[in-house]
N, C-alpha and C positions, 0 to 999 in steps of 0.2 A: 253305358249302362244298359241301353236297349238291346245291344248285341248279347250281353251276358244273360239277360233275362230270357231272350229268345232261345239261346242255346240251352239254358237250363230247362225251359219248358219242353223242348224236344226230348232231352234226357229223361225228365220226370214223367212225361207222357208214356214213355216206354216202361218206366218203373211201376206204374200203377197196375196192381194186380186186381183189376176191377172185375165186376160181374159180367161185363161185356166180353164176348168171345175175343180171344187174342188172335191177331193175324198170323198167317203162316210164317213160321220163323224156326230156325234161321234159314237164310237163303243158301243156295249152293256155294256162293262165293264166301259167305261167312264160315261155312263148314270147312271149305278149302283153306281159308286163312288159319283156322284153329289147327287143322291137321298139320299145316306147315310149321306153325309155331311149336306144337307139341314135338314134332320131329327134330327141330333144331334147338330146342331149349337147352341151355348149358347147365344141366342139373348139378354136376360136380363143382362148377365154378360160378354158380348163380349169384353169389355175393359180390364177386369182383368184376364180372363181365357186364359192367353197367351200360355199355353201348348197345348191348342186345335189346335193351328195353326202349323201344321206340314206338310212337313219338313221345317226347318228353316236354314238360312245361317248366319254365324257369321259376324258381322261388328266390326272390332277391334277398340277399343277406344284409347284414349290417357291418359294423366295424369290429372285426374279430380281434379282441385284445389277447395278447399272449397270457398263458397261465403261469402262475408262479410255481416254481419247483421248490420242494422242501430242502432246506439246508440241513436241518436236523430231522432225520426220519422218525415218523410216528408209528411205523410198523417195522418189526424186526426183519432184518435182511433175510434170515432163513425162511420166513413165511413168504416174502416176495419171491425168493428163489424157487420155492416150491410151486408158487402160482405160475411163474414163468415156465417151469418144466411142464406143468399140466397144459398150459397154453400151447407150448411147442408140440407136445404129444397130440393135441387136437388140431394141429396145423393152423394155428391162428395167424391172422394178419395184423391185429392190433390188440394191445392190452393196456388199459389206462386205469390207474388207481388213484383216487383222490381222498384225502382225509384231512380234517381240521384246516380247511381253507387252502390247501396246497396239493400239487401233484406229488405223489409219492413214487409213482412209476408211470412212464410212458414209453412203451416199447412197440416197435414195428418190425415185421419180418419181411424177407424177400424184397420186393420192389416198393413196398408200401411206406408211406410217410404221413405226416400230419395233414398234408393236402389231399391225400387219397380219399375218394368217395366210394361208398358201398351201397348195395341194395340189401337192406337188413330185414326185409319181409315185414312181419307183423309188429315190429317195434313202432311202425307208423301209426298203429291203432291208438296208442296212448296219446300221440300228438293230436289226433282228431278229437279226442276227449278234451284235451286242453283248449283246442280251438272252439269247441262248443262252449266251454267256460268263458272264453273271452267274448263270444257272441251274446251270452247271457249277461255278462257284466256291462256290455254296451247297450243293452236293452233291445237287441234284435230278436232274441229268444226270451220270452217272458218267464217261462217256467219249464223245468224238466217234466212236470206233470201234465203239460199240454199234450194233446194228441199230436203225433208227428205230422199229421196232415195239415196242421196249422201252418207249417213251414214248407210242406210239399203239397200244394193245392190239388194236384192231380190224383193224390191218394185219398181225397175226401170221398166218403161213402163206401170205403173198402174196410174189411176187417183189420187188415194190417195198418192202415192209416189211422184207425181209431186208437191205437196203442200209444202210450206215452213215450216221450223222448227217453225218459229214464229206463224203460224196458230195453231199448236198443243199446244204451250205455252199458247195461248189465248183462248183455247177451241173453236176455230173457224175453224177447219179443214174440216167441213162438216159431220164429224162422229156424229151419233145419238145413244143414249142409247137404246138398244132393250127393248121390253116390259118386265116388271118385272113379269107379270103374266104368262109368257111362261112356258112350261114344262121343265123338267130337261135336255132334249136334245137340248134346245134352246141356242143361243149364250150368253144371259145374264147370265144364271146360269152356263154354262160351263166356262165362264170367272170368275165368282165369286168363284166357288168351284171346277172347273175342273182341269185336269192335263196337258192341252195344251193351254196355253194362246194365243199363236200365231194363232192357228187354230180358236179359239173363236173370236179374234179381226178381223180376216179376214172376218168373217161373220156379223160383226156389220154393220148396214146400213149407207150409206151416205145420210141421209135424210134432211140435213141442207145445207144452201147456204155457200160454202166455203169462208172464210175471210169476210163474211158479217153478219153471224148469229151466236150468242152465243149459243152453245149446249154443256153443261157440260157432258162429257163422259169419263169414266175411261180409255177407249181405247186410248185417246189422250196421257195420261200420260205414258201408256205402250209403245206407239210409241217413246216417248222421251227417255224412259229408254233403249229401244233397240238401239236407235241412239247413246246414250252414249257408250254402249258396242261396237257397230260397229266402232265408231270413235276412241275410246281409245284402243281397243283390250284387254280390261280387264273386268273381272266380275264387275257388278255394285257395289257389296259389297266392292270389293277391291278399286275401284275408289272413292267411297263415303268415305271409311275409310281414304285413303291417302289424298284426296283433301279437305275434310271438317271435318269429325268426329274426327280424331286425332288432327288437328290444333286447333279446338275449345275446346279441352280438355274434350270431352264427354266420358262417360263410354261405355263399350262394349254394343252393341245393336244386333239386329238380324232382318232378313227379312223373310217373309213367301214366300216360293217357290211353284210353281204349282206341282213340282215333284222333287225328289232328283237330284241335279245338273242342274235343269231346270231354268225357268224364275222367277225372283221375281214378286210379285204382286205390281208393282210400285205405283199404285194408292192408296195403303193403306199399312198397316201392317209393318211399321218400328217400331219395338217393343223396346221402350226406356223409360228412366226415365223422371219424371217431370222436374228435374233439367236440363236434356239435352234438353228438349223442351224449357226451359228458355234460354239455350245457343243459340239455333237457333233464338229465338226472339231477343237476344242481338246482334247476328251477323247481323240481319236485321237493328236493331236500330242503330248500329255503322257503317252502310254503308259498310258492308262486312269485317270489321276488328274484330279480336279476339286478345286482348292484343296489341302487337306491329306488328302483322302479318296481311297483307291484304290477307285474305283467298279467298274472292270473290271480283272481281273488283267493285270498287265504282260505276262506270257507269252501271254495270250490275244490281246492286240493284236498282238504280234509274229507269232503264227501267222496271224491274220487277214490281215496285210499281205504275207505271204510268197507267192511265185508258186505257183499250184496246178499239179499235174502235167499236167493236160489243157490249160491255157492260162496261159502266163507273164504275160499281161496281166490276170489275174484272181486274186484271193485268195479270201477267204471273204466273199462278198456285197459286194465292193468291187473297184474297178478300179485297175490299176497303169499308170503312164505309160511304163515301160520293160519290155522293149525297145521301141524306136519301132515303132509300127504305123500306117502312113499311112492305112489304111482299116480301122478296128476293126469287127468283125462279131460276131454273137451266136449263131452256130451254126445248125443245121438248124431250119427252120420260120420263121426271121425273116430277111427280106431287107434290113433296114436296114444301112447302112454309115455310120459316123461318121468323118469325116476328122480327121487331125492332120497338116496339110501339112508342118509342121516338127517335128523332135524336141523334146520338152520340154527346156527350158534347164537343168534339173537332172535327174539320173537317179533321184531318190528321190520323184518326184511320185506321189501316189495320189489317187483322187477318188471321190466319190459321184456317180452318174450318174442323174439324173432325166430322163425323156423330154424330148427337144427343147430341150436347153440348160439345164436346171436342174442346177446343179453346186455341189459343195463340193470345193475343191482343198486338199490338205495337202502342204506341202513342208518336211519336218523339218530339212533342212540349212540352211534360211533362217528357221526358226521362223515360218513363213508359213501363213496360212489365208485362202482367198478363197471368198466365197459369192456366187453369181449366181443370181437368181431373176427370171423375167420371161415375157413373151409367148413361146409355143412357137416355137422357131427350128429348123427342119428342115435348115438348112445350117450348124449350129453346128460350128465347128472346135475340137476339144478343146484344142489347145495354144496357140491364139492369145491368149486372155486371160491365162493365167498367164505366158506368155513376155513379154508387154508389161510386166507388173508386175515380173517378175524382171530385166528389162533396166534397171530403175531402182534396182537394189540394187548397191552397190559391192562 
């Protein structure tokens, strides 16, 4: 425990955007590291080249029970065929469709299989929110209305530290994503590829109106992760394993760290199988239950999925399909626009959004979960795949 707390204190000391002058940072060696990582980053294969992400920390899994396949399909074959065709066009690696308690479709392409693991980017954010929920349920975090500095002591006395945990869950803490076009010594790239996430996040600007303006920023999720570690006194990998990953029966997974023994990159990089992302989708679908166990409180799931005040299409680290937004945006600092040409065919769709088309869709009214993992698709249409499948349901 002492080792965990000491490591956490070092990370969080870097994270404190205090009034005291920040030390000269980054060092020449840190800039060189980021330059090297930017140069050799496998952009077109970032999802499948999981060995590139080093160092990694192990997340112990549980007993992965096989999924039942449907004997009598609940979705018309023509709809599943159309979904497969779209997935193939988008050069997918895995497509899983679950309805009414059974797998309707599980398809892998090329070398991929149920055992294959992937780096699915921001899908990891939703898992962090679930882990906050288990920390609340265990009494480690008293309330989402507490200042986040209650759980990150080095943030006490800072404007950012005074903001409630809720604001970070909603991407409404005031933090703004720094410019993508910055040099390798800038806080965006030092966060993405550097070896001191705490120091990088300390330099992310507060360019948005706290608790009023939606500004999607990876630093929000990092703050939540550090709050989990500060509240529980455990490594995030250990808390995640104990409170979620093992109870849902997931296979072993891993987290990408900024350095050996350092901070996970909470906003991304939970390296896991497609089946385990289906398990996360089912956990949400089943109101926090896995089998007979209430893994995450039912009320927490309800609160996660509710529209946040600053963005009706966002909950707590998860996206909502309604109201229809034909061009979904991420707020200040991020120019990306994700289309949904048609409204979702059901008004209760919500989804995990990993960069460039990595998705887990959940549709409670149809007891439906869809997982798509594959080659990065920068023209991904959010509603196209689920609508194809929903068209095949009577």
